[in-house]
N, C-alpha and C positions, 0 to 999 in steps of 0.2 A: 288738812285743809291750808286753804290757800292764805297768801298774806299780802294783803295791800294797802301800799304807803300813797297819803292823799296829803295833797296841801289845800290849806285855807286863804282865800286872798279877799281882797276889798277896802274898800276909805275906811278911814275912823267911823268906828259906830256904825257899821252896817249889820253890825251881828255877828261876828265871827264865834267870838266864844260862849255866846249866849247859844248858835246853832249847836256848835259841839257840846255843851253843858245839855240841853233839850235833847241830844241822843244818846247822853248817857244816862241821861234820867227814861229816858223813856225805856232802852233797854234794860233798865234794872244793874246799869252797870259802875252805880256810885255806893260806899260801902256806908251803911247809917251813921257813920261818925261823920263824913263827908257830908250828906243829905243832911244832918241836924244842924250841921256848924251853917250850912249856904241857908236852912230858914232859918238861923239865929240873925245871920248879918243882914239877912232882908229883912225883919222884919225890926232890926235896928235904924236900917235904912228910912225907914218909914215906909216901903213897900208893902202891894197888896198880896204883890206875884212873884216867886222864887226868884232869885237874882243866880241864872244858870252860867251869866260869865264866872262867877266866883270854883266854879269849879278846874275852873283851866289857868284863870289868871293867879300866879304863884307869885312873884316877887310884890313887893310890899308899894314899891310905886305903881304896881298896875292895879291894884286892888286900892288904891286911894284916889288915880286919876279913872280907874274904868275905862284903862286902853290896853293895850299888850305891846310890849316894849319888847320881848326877846321871843324865841322861836320854840313852846313848847309843846313837847310828845306826847299825843297821849295816847292809850293804847287800850284798845276792849277788842272782844269778839263776838260773833252771833254764831247760829249751826251752822250757818255756811260758812261764814268768813271771816280771818283774822283781820283787824287794824290797827294801823299806826296814822294818826292824824298829825299832822305840822299846823300847830297854829301860828300862823306869821302876823306880824304887827300890819298897820293897814299906815300908821302914817310915815309921809313921804321920805322924813330923813332915816327910818329905818326898811326904807327900799332893799339893800344888801339883805337885811333879813330874810326879806320875804325870797329872793334870789337863792341864799341857804336852804331853805326849807322846800322850797320848788324843786333842786337840781336833784334833788333826790328822791322824789314821787313818782308811781307812775301815774297818778290823775288827780286833778285839782277839781277847788271848787272856789268861783271867782262870786263873793257876793253882792248882789247890789240891792239899796234900799231903793225900793217900791215911791217912794214920796221925791227924792231927787231924782231918779234916772242913772245914766253915766255919767260918770265925774270924771277928773283928769286921773283918778288913781285905779279907776276902773278901766283907761287907758292903758297905764302903765303898766297893771296886772297882768291884762289880758297881752298886752308885747310881750311879757318877759316868758309867760306862759308857750306863747307861740316863739319864743326865741329859743326857751331849753326844748322844742320838742313835746311836748308834753301832749300825749295823742289825743287823751278822753278830757275835757274841762267840761265841768256842770257851771250855768249859771244859774246861781240861786236867786230868786228877785224873793228880796226878805221882806218883811212887813204889810205886807198885804194888808194885814189887819187894817192900819193906818188907812188904808186909798180903798176900802171898802169890798176888797177882792176884788178890785177895777181887770177885766179882761182885757181895755182898752191898753192901761199903765200899761198890762205884762207886755202886750205885743209891742207896743212902742219902743220897749226897753230890746225885745227881741230883734226887733229890726234895725236897730244902731247897732247889735253886736254883731249881727250875720251882717251889714255893712261894712265894719273893720274887719270880720272876718275873709271877706273879696278881696280887700288890698293886702294880705297879708301873705306872707311868700309862700309859710308849711301851708300845705292844702291838705296834709292827710289828720288833719285835728277832726276829732268826734267833737262836737259843741253840742249838749242838750241843755234843753231852758226849762225850767221847774221850778212852778210860781209855791210860795214857802212863809209863811210866821212861825220863826224861830221860838218865841215867846210865847204862842199859841200852842203852837205843834202841830199844826198843818200840814201836811205834805212833808214831813222829815223823817219819822219812823210808817205812821200809818197816815193811808191816803184820806186826805179830807175830805168832807159832803161841804162845805162851806163853799170849795172853789171847784163847784159840777162841772164849769164849762171846762175842766184841763182833763184830759182822757186821759194822762201818763199814769206813770208811776209813781210812788213816793220818793224822796231823796234815797234814800237806806235802802230799798228795793234794788234801784238803778244802781248804788254804788255797789250791793252783791251779785248784780247779773255782770260785773265786770271781774275778768280772769287775767293773773299778770301777764299771762301769758298772751292776752290779747290786748296787752296796752305797751308791751314791750316790742318794738322794731327789731325783727331778727337782722342781723347784719351777718358781716365778713366777721367768723372767730379770732379772737387776738387774746396768747394767754401771756400774760406776762409772766415774768417765773421772779419770785418770792424769795427762795431759797432751795438750794440746794440740799438734798435729802440724803446723807451717808452714814448710816446707824453702826458699821461697822462691829459688825457682831457676830459669833461665827453660824447662824443663821444667815442671815443679810450681809453677809461679809465685803461680796460683790457690788451690794446695790448704787444704785444712781441713779434717784429720783429727783423729777422737779416741781416745783409745790406752789400755786398761785390760784387765783381767780380768772374762770372762764369768763368771756365776753362776749357778746355779738351773735357769735353761731355753736354748734355744737361742732365737739372732735370725736373720732371713732377708734378704735383699734385699729390699723393699719392704714390708715392715713396717712400721706406725704406729707411731711409738711419742711417749712424753713427755718432755719434759725438764723437770729439778727439779733443783732448786725452782720455777723458770719455770713451770712447768707451757705451758710454749709446745711446742706441736708439731711433728710432721715426718714424713717418711719415711725410711730407712735406703737411701742413693745406691749403696753399694761399703761391701765388706768386704776388706779387704787383710791378708796375713800376710805381713810382708818386702816382697818383689819382684812376690808371687801373689796373688790374687783369686778369691773364694772366695763363692758362692752364699749360706753359710748358716756361723755359726761356733756351736757346738757349746760348750756348758758347760763351764767349766774352760780355755779358751783363752784365748788375749792376744790381741787384736787391736786392729786401726785401723780404724775407721769412720766414714765419711763419711755426712751429710745431703744432703738434695735442697735444702734449705733455708737458707740465711746466718744462722745460729742464735747467740745470743750464749751460749757454752759456757764455761766453766772448768773447771779441777781442784777436784774434789770433788761437781760436780755428777754428778747419774746421770740414766742411759737406760733407760726400761722399756716394756713395750708398752703400750698404748694399750686404760685399761680395767682396766691390773693393778698400778695405782698404789698403794705401799705406803702407811703411814703417815708425819704430818707430824705430831709434837710435841716438845714439849718437859718431856713432863713421861713418866716411863720405870716402870714396876714391871718386875721384873726379879728373877732368882734369881741370888745371888753366890757364888761360890767365891774365901776370904779368903786372900790369899797373904802378907799381911803381919804382922811381927810388932807393928805397932802397931796395936789391933785396929779395926773401923768402928765407928763411934757416930753418932745423929743430930745432923744441923748442922755434921756435917765436909765440907771440900770439897775435891775429886779434879779433875782430867781426865780426862775421857770420850775413847777412840778409840774410832770405832766407823767401821770401813772407813779410808779417807784423809780422812774428817770428824776433826777433835777440837775440844772446847767446855768449857765449865766447866762441874761437875755440885754441889747438896749434895746431899744427903743428908737427905729429908724424913721417911721413916721407916723403923725396922725393925722388919717385921709377925711375922718368923718366925724362928727356929733349928731346919734339918731335922734331923731323926734320920736319917743313911744308913742304918740297919739296917730305913727301913721299917716302923718302931715310930710314928709321928706328927712332931709338930711341936711345938716351946715358943712361945708367943705371947707376942710382945713383948720377948724378951729385951734387959740392957743393952745389948750390944755381940756382935760378931762377930768371936773369936779365929783365930789363925791357922791354916789347912786346914779352917774350919768353914766351911758352906755353909748359907745361910741366904736370904728374901725384903727386901725393899728396894724403898722408890719413892726417885728420883732428880728433880732440877729443872735443866732444861738450860737455861743461859743463852742458845743458839738452836735454830733446830727444826731437829730432826735425821729422814731419812727414812729411816722402822724397820720389818721385818717383824715376826712370833712365831718366835722359835727354833724351833720344831718346823712352822714353815712355810718359811723359807731360812734356814740355819744361819749362811752368812757374812754375811745380811743381819739376823739378829738376835741377835748375838753384841757382845762388845764391851769393852775390859779400862781400868778405871780405874787412873790413874796417881798417884802423892803428889806434888804439885807440891815440894813440900820437900827430896826424897832424889833422885828422878826414877825410882822404881822402880816396876817393876807392883805394883799393892795388891791387885788384884783383878779377878777376868774374869766375865764377867756375861751371863745369857742372858735375850733379853725374850720378857716375857709375853703 
């Protein structure tokens, strides 16, 4: 069964949690005790309907305020697909949480309140999905019941989003527009008769039509070594394997590979997964690889196909989403975690602050504050083997860690 990771996004009160609760309810994924708790709490609040947001808002502050603060992960399955949905916050002060949820997702649902249309957070969340190169984005125009299921209102919102898409740099994004009412259930799990002018499928049907292979863009194979396997038993006395997770592309037995950073070359001898061997390892799989030659390899090294080597650099230009209350400024020092490698870095230049409404950039700002996005240059204390983010997501991204507080200060995308 396919496993699809999806992030939700949208402004405050656009209905993200209600949408997820509706999906869980209509697919009969809620337990009886959870459903009973939702019914009782809805009655206590004086609602004449079920408040489906209670299915996902787990923090006390979330239930009290009726908002999402932290990223909640919801798991459910249909006969076709197993889903993991990251319910991300809508408030601007929790934009970093939205970045975190979307960064691990293969598709994204951006909700727009049909009454309010495209607002500032819509711009921001659409921009972030574009920056993260999320290939499949659904624009779910919610609360259609409150605008009398107006086709004109839907088309107006659709036109504004299409205008943004034309201005964006990432042209490989598939954007789907679906009019819904999460509260009433229109076009969520089942196709609605009340929106007869819409000739597309329901939201769930669309999500089920996506496969992980379709939404993950194939690129060059990158195999960072997590650990060296040396059993030292009688049966495997001379065994030396290299364990890790494969990103970007596939590797096969017989492929010529280059070991970084030594640039030593060899061929893949065997590919192991637990007690089985395979001729090919597909991207996304965690495997154990052996080579034909006895090569000096340790944790942090990387295997790549010969002729497909990444750049080896000590200077990085990147786009940064800033997540720390302490602003980023030139000359500050951090630890960079790139894959399983880490090093010290120094901010050498703050080139621009990017406006997330696609209106342009502010050149040479004095700092980057919490939730702002900008372009920076970094000097690294040791060489890193990297790709551009738009060419290889896994090998083109990193995080910056504040050495004093040990908090994640920013997430970066290599240019």
